[in-house]
C-alpha positions as CSV (number, residue, x, y, z in Angstrom):
1,X,-87.0,257.0,236.4
2,X,-85.5,260.2,237.8
3,X,-85.8,262.0,234.4
4,X,-89.4,261.0,234.1
5,X,-90.1,262.4,237.6
6,X,-88.4,265.7,236.7
7,X,-90.4,266.0,233.5
8,X,-93.6,265.3,235.3
9,X,-92.9,267.9,238.0
10,X,-92.0,270.5,235.4
11,X,-95.4,270.0,233.8
12,X,-97.0,269.9,237.2
13,X,-95.3,273.2,238.1
14,X,-96.8,274.9,235.1
15,X,-100.2,273.5,236.0
16,X,-99.8,274.7,239.6
17,X,-98.9,278.2,238.5
18,X,-101.9,278.3,236.2
19,X,-104.0,277.1,239.1
20,X,-102.5,279.8,241.3
21,X,-103.3,282.5,238.7
22,X,-106.9,281.3,238.5
23,X,-107.4,281.1,242.3
24,X,-105.8,284.5,242.9
25,X,-108.1,285.9,240.2
26,X,-111.0,284.3,241.9
27,X,-109.9,285.8,245.3
28,X,-109.8,289.2,243.6
29,X,-113.2,288.8,242.1
30,X,-114.7,287.7,245.5
31,X,-113.1,290.6,247.3
32,X,-114.1,293.2,244.7
33,X,-117.7,291.8,244.7
34,X,-118.0,292.2,248.4
35,X,-117.0,295.8,248.1
36,X,-119.3,296.7,245.1
37,X,-122.4,294.7,246.2
38,X,-122.2,295.0,250.0
39,X,-119.9,297.8,251.3
40,X,-120.6,300.5,248.8
41,X,-124.4,300.3,248.7
42,X,-124.6,300.2,252.5
43,X,-122.1,303.1,252.8
44,X,-119.8,300.8,254.8
45,X,-116.1,301.8,254.8
46,X,-113.9,298.7,255.2
47,X,-110.4,298.8,256.7
48,X,-107.2,298.7,254.7
49,X,-106.4,300.7,251.6
50,X,-109.7,300.0,250.0
51,X,-111.4,301.8,252.9
52,X,-108.8,304.6,252.6
53,X,-109.7,304.9,248.9
54,X,-113.4,305.1,249.8
55,X,-112.7,307.9,252.3
56,X,-110.9,309.9,249.6
57,X,-113.8,309.2,247.2
58,X,-116.3,310.6,249.8
59,X,-114.2,313.7,250.4
60,X,-113.8,314.4,246.7
61,X,-117.6,314.0,246.3
62,X,-118.1,316.8,248.8
63,X,-116.3,319.2,246.4
64,X,-118.2,317.7,243.4
65,X,-115.3,315.6,242.1
66,X,-116.6,312.2,241.2
67,X,-113.7,309.7,240.8
68,X,-114.6,306.0,241.3
69,X,-113.2,304.3,244.4
70,X,-111.7,301.5,242.3
71,X,-109.7,304.1,240.3
72,X,-108.4,305.7,243.5
73,X,-107.5,302.3,244.9
74,X,-105.7,301.3,241.7
75,X,-103.7,304.5,241.7
76,X,-102.7,304.0,245.3
77,X,-101.5,300.5,244.6
78,X,-99.6,301.5,241.5
79,X,-97.6,304.0,243.6
80,X,-97.0,301.3,246.2
81,X,-95.8,298.8,243.5
82,X,-93.3,301.3,242.1
83,X,-91.5,300.9,245.5
84,X,-92.2,297.1,245.7
85,X,-90.8,296.0,242.4
86,X,-87.3,295.4,243.8
87,X,-88.5,293.7,246.9
88,X,-90.6,290.8,245.5
89,X,-90.0,287.9,243.2
90,X,-91.5,287.9,239.7
91,X,-94.0,285.2,240.7
92,X,-95.5,287.2,243.6
93,X,-95.6,290.3,241.4
94,X,-97.4,288.5,238.6
95,X,-99.9,286.9,241.0
96,X,-100.5,290.2,242.9
97,X,-101.1,292.1,239.7
98,X,-103.6,289.5,238.7
99,X,-105.3,289.8,242.1
100,X,-105.2,293.6,242.1
101,X,-106.5,293.7,238.5
102,X,-109.5,291.4,239.1
103,X,-110.2,293.0,242.5
104,X,-110.3,296.5,240.9
105,X,-112.5,295.4,238.0
106,X,-115.0,293.6,240.3
107,X,-114.8,296.6,242.6
108,X,-116.0,298.8,239.7
109,X,-118.4,296.6,237.8
110,X,-119.6,293.5,239.8
111,X,-122.7,294.7,241.6
112,X,-125.9,292.6,241.7
113,X,-129.1,294.8,241.8
114,X,-131.0,292.1,243.7
115,X,-128.5,292.4,246.5
116,X,-127.8,296.1,246.4
117,X,-131.5,296.9,246.7
118,X,-131.5,295.5,250.2
119,X,-128.7,297.7,251.5
120,X,-130.9,299.2,254.3
121,X,-129.9,296.3,256.5
122,X,-126.4,297.7,257.2
123,X,-125.4,295.2,259.9
124,X,-126.3,292.2,257.7
125,X,-124.3,293.7,254.8
126,X,-121.3,294.3,257.1
127,X,-121.3,290.7,258.2
128,X,-121.8,289.1,254.8
129,X,-119.5,291.6,253.2
130,X,-116.8,291.0,255.8
131,X,-117.1,287.2,255.3
132,X,-116.7,287.5,251.5
133,X,-113.9,290.1,251.7
134,X,-111.9,287.9,254.1
135,X,-112.5,284.9,251.9
136,X,-111.3,286.7,248.8
137,X,-108.1,288.0,250.6
138,X,-107.5,284.5,252.1
139,X,-107.8,282.7,248.8
140,X,-105.4,285.2,247.2
141,X,-102.9,284.8,250.0
142,X,-103.2,281.0,250.1
143,X,-102.2,280.7,246.5
144,X,-99.2,283.0,246.7
145,X,-100.7,286.3,245.6
146,X,-102.5,289.3,247.0
147,X,-105.2,291.7,246.1
148,X,-102.8,294.6,246.9
149,X,-103.4,297.0,249.7
150,X,-102.1,297.3,253.2
151,X,-100.2,293.9,253.3
152,X,-97.9,295.0,250.4
153,X,-97.4,298.4,252.0
154,X,-96.6,296.7,255.3
155,X,-93.9,294.6,253.6
156,X,-92.3,297.7,252.1
157,X,-92.3,299.5,255.5
158,X,-90.8,296.5,257.2
159,X,-88.1,296.3,254.6
160,X,-86.9,299.9,255.1
161,X,-87.7,299.9,258.8
162,X,-87.0,296.4,260.1
163,X,-87.9,297.2,263.7
164,X,-91.5,297.9,262.6
165,X,-93.2,294.5,262.2
166,X,-95.7,293.8,259.4
167,X,-98.5,293.0,261.8
168,X,-98.0,296.3,263.5
169,X,-98.0,298.1,260.1
170,X,-101.3,296.6,259.1
171,X,-102.8,297.3,262.5
172,X,-101.6,300.9,262.3
173,X,-103.1,301.3,258.8
174,X,-106.4,299.9,260.0
175,X,-106.5,302.1,263.1
176,X,-105.8,305.2,260.9
177,X,-108.6,304.2,258.5
178,X,-111.1,303.6,261.3
179,X,-110.2,306.9,262.9
180,X,-110.6,308.8,259.6
181,X,-113.9,306.9,259.1
182,X,-115.2,308.2,262.4
183,X,-114.0,311.7,261.7
184,X,-115.5,311.9,258.2
185,X,-118.5,309.7,258.4
186,X,-119.5,309.4,262.1
187,X,-119.1,307.0,264.9
188,X,-121.6,304.4,263.7
189,X,-119.9,304.0,260.3
190,X,-116.6,303.6,262.2
191,X,-118.1,300.8,264.3
192,X,-119.3,299.0,261.2
193,X,-115.7,299.3,259.9
194,X,-114.5,297.6,263.1
195,X,-117.1,294.8,262.6
196,X,-115.9,294.3,259.0
197,X,-112.3,294.2,260.2
198,X,-112.9,291.6,262.8
199,X,-115.0,289.3,260.6
200,X,-112.8,289.6,257.6
201,X,-109.6,288.9,259.6
202,X,-111.3,285.8,261.1
203,X,-112.3,284.5,257.7
204,X,-108.9,285.1,256.2
205,X,-107.2,283.2,259.1
206,X,-109.8,280.4,258.7
207,X,-109.0,279.9,255.1
208,X,-105.2,280.2,255.6
209,X,-105.3,277.8,258.6
210,X,-105.4,274.6,256.4
211,X,-102.2,275.6,254.6
212,X,-100.4,275.9,257.9
213,X,-101.2,272.3,258.8
214,X,-98.3,269.9,258.4
215,X,-98.3,266.1,258.2
216,X,-95.5,263.8,259.3
217,X,-95.3,261.1,256.6
218,X,-93.7,257.7,257.4
219,X,-92.8,255.9,254.2
220,X,-91.8,252.2,254.6
221,X,-90.2,251.3,251.3
222,X,-87.5,249.5,249.3
223,X,-86.6,252.2,246.8
224,X,-85.8,254.8,249.5
225,X,-83.2,256.6,247.4
226,X,-85.6,257.5,244.5
227,X,-88.4,258.6,246.8
228,X,-86.0,260.7,249.0
229,X,-84.4,262.4,246.0
230,X,-87.9,263.2,244.6
231,X,-88.7,264.9,247.9
232,X,-85.4,266.7,248.2
233,X,-85.1,267.9,244.6
234,X,-88.6,268.5,243.6
235,X,-90.4,269.4,246.9
236,X,-87.4,270.8,248.7
237,X,-88.4,269.0,251.8
238,X,-86.1,267.5,254.4
239,X,-86.1,263.7,254.7
240,X,-84.8,261.5,257.5
241,X,-83.8,257.9,256.8
242,X,-84.5,255.3,259.5
243,X,-83.4,251.7,259.2
244,X,-86.0,249.2,260.3
245,X,-86.8,245.5,260.4
246,X,-90.2,243.8,259.9
247,X,-90.7,241.6,263.0
248,X,-92.9,239.2,261.1
249,X,-91.0,238.9,257.8
250,X,-87.5,239.6,259.4
251,X,-86.7,241.7,256.3
252,X,-84.7,244.9,256.4
253,X,-86.8,247.9,255.5
254,X,-86.1,251.6,255.2
255,X,-88.4,254.2,256.8
256,X,-88.4,257.7,255.4
257,X,-89.8,260.5,257.6
258,X,-90.7,263.8,256.0
259,X,-92.9,266.8,257.1
260,X,-95.2,267.9,254.3
261,X,-97.8,270.7,254.2
262,X,-101.3,269.4,254.2
263,X,-102.1,270.9,250.8
264,X,-99.3,268.9,249.1
265,X,-100.2,265.5,250.5
266,X,-102.1,264.3,247.4
267,X,-99.0,265.1,245.3
268,X,-96.8,263.2,247.7
269,X,-99.1,260.1,247.4
270,X,-99.0,260.3,243.6
271,X,-95.2,260.4,243.5
272,X,-94.9,257.5,245.9
273,X,-97.3,255.5,243.8
274,X,-95.3,256.1,240.6
275,X,-92.0,255.2,242.2
276,X,-93.0,252.3,244.5
277,X,-96.7,251.4,244.4
278,X,-96.4,248.8,247.2
279,X,-94.7,251.2,249.7
280,X,-96.5,251.3,253.1
281,X,-97.3,254.9,254.0
282,X,-99.0,256.4,257.0
283,X,-99.2,260.0,258.4
284,X,-100.4,262.0,261.3
285,X,-101.0,265.8,261.9
286,X,-98.1,267.6,263.4
287,X,-99.3,270.1,266.0
288,X,-96.0,271.6,267.0
289,X,-92.3,271.5,265.9
290,X,-89.3,272.9,267.7
291,X,-85.5,272.4,267.7
292,X,-83.0,272.4,264.9
293,X,-84.7,270.2,262.3
294,X,-84.5,270.7,258.6
295,X,-88.1,270.9,257.6
296,X,-87.5,272.8,254.4
297,X,-84.5,271.8,252.3
298,X,-84.1,275.3,250.8
299,X,-84.4,276.9,254.2
300,X,-81.9,274.4,255.6
301,X,-79.4,275.2,252.9
302,X,-79.8,278.9,253.7
303,X,-79.3,278.2,257.5
304,X,-76.2,276.1,256.8
305,X,-74.7,278.8,254.7
306,X,-75.3,281.3,257.6
307,X,-73.7,278.9,260.1
308,X,-70.7,278.3,257.8
309,X,-70.3,282.0,257.3
310,X,-70.5,282.7,261.0
311,X,-68.0,279.9,261.8
312,X,-65.7,281.3,259.0
313,X,-65.9,284.7,260.4
314,X,-65.0,283.4,263.9
315,X,-62.1,281.4,262.3
316,X,-60.9,284.5,260.4
317,X,-61.1,286.5,263.6
318,X,-58.9,283.9,265.4
319,X,-56.4,283.9,262.5
320,X,-56.3,287.7,262.5
321,X,-55.7,287.7,266.2
322,X,-53.0,285.1,265.9
323,X,-51.4,287.1,263.1
324,X,-51.4,290.2,265.2
325,X,-49.8,288.4,268.1
326,X,-47.1,287.0,265.9
327,X,-46.4,290.4,264.4
328,X,-46.1,291.9,267.9
329,X,-43.7,289.1,269.0
330,X,-41.6,289.6,265.9
331,X,-41.4,293.4,266.5
332,X,-40.3,292.8,270.1
333,X,-37.6,290.4,268.9
334,X,-36.3,292.9,266.3
335,X,-36.2,295.6,269.0
336,X,-34.3,293.4,271.3
337,X,-31.7,292.6,268.6
338,X,-31.3,296.2,267.8
339,X,-30.6,296.9,271.4
């Protein structure tokens, strides 16, 4: 049974990765479409590195150098990625390259004349463009990728300067872009950039909010070992075993408690059905967690290693101190004997 479960999850892992690639690509297309069909026609400069690329494009146009904003954005991100290759895992790099590639292509080619012809309504374009841009970024984030830009740059800065938090980096980049927008294009254009920043941030948070939700699953079952091993090995989720008794049947039952992200609940139901179709399962939304619980197995293993290392260091320190004390005592004895 365990072998079949492993085989199934390997197949599911490939399908999940394919889905991630598709969804990150979709996020890139939506984000690039918002720029090409809404921001660019209405001369709106969004925040982030795409806005910075637009500012550079506008400045180059003043000296009769016409380089597409998408090309400038791509070049900036390529430079950033040269620094980022050692910092990210291969999966994130692949997904981010997919998101960056589709975003750049859509940024260059995906304009709809029926939409761009109405660009005189700048406020409406800022609102709709902000919603679409935030949705694109949120979709890419939610499925483990990115469309490139300020978030990747923020991670790099945080890596080399740990005291500077990622949120502060992104905020600083946005403030710089807005300031440059005001200087190069006027106050009203800068204010539209602020509107886009607020709306897109709200939309991104709205899309990402669901993935943050966690459900507490209570699984009353007979084959607790197989279900708990599937959760531990395949999902890497912590599981707590509780012994119970049915007050009507007077039969001993095992209750498994595990916290699962909301987006994985369907997969959990499927695995329980395959192992024990008659298991009784119920769940509720977890609004808050605190304390020293092991929600993620991988994270728990890492924490345990840190604790073990810390305790080992303390032990080694004690041994070292004892060794030094013994050495001092021995030297004193030798001195006394010599006298």
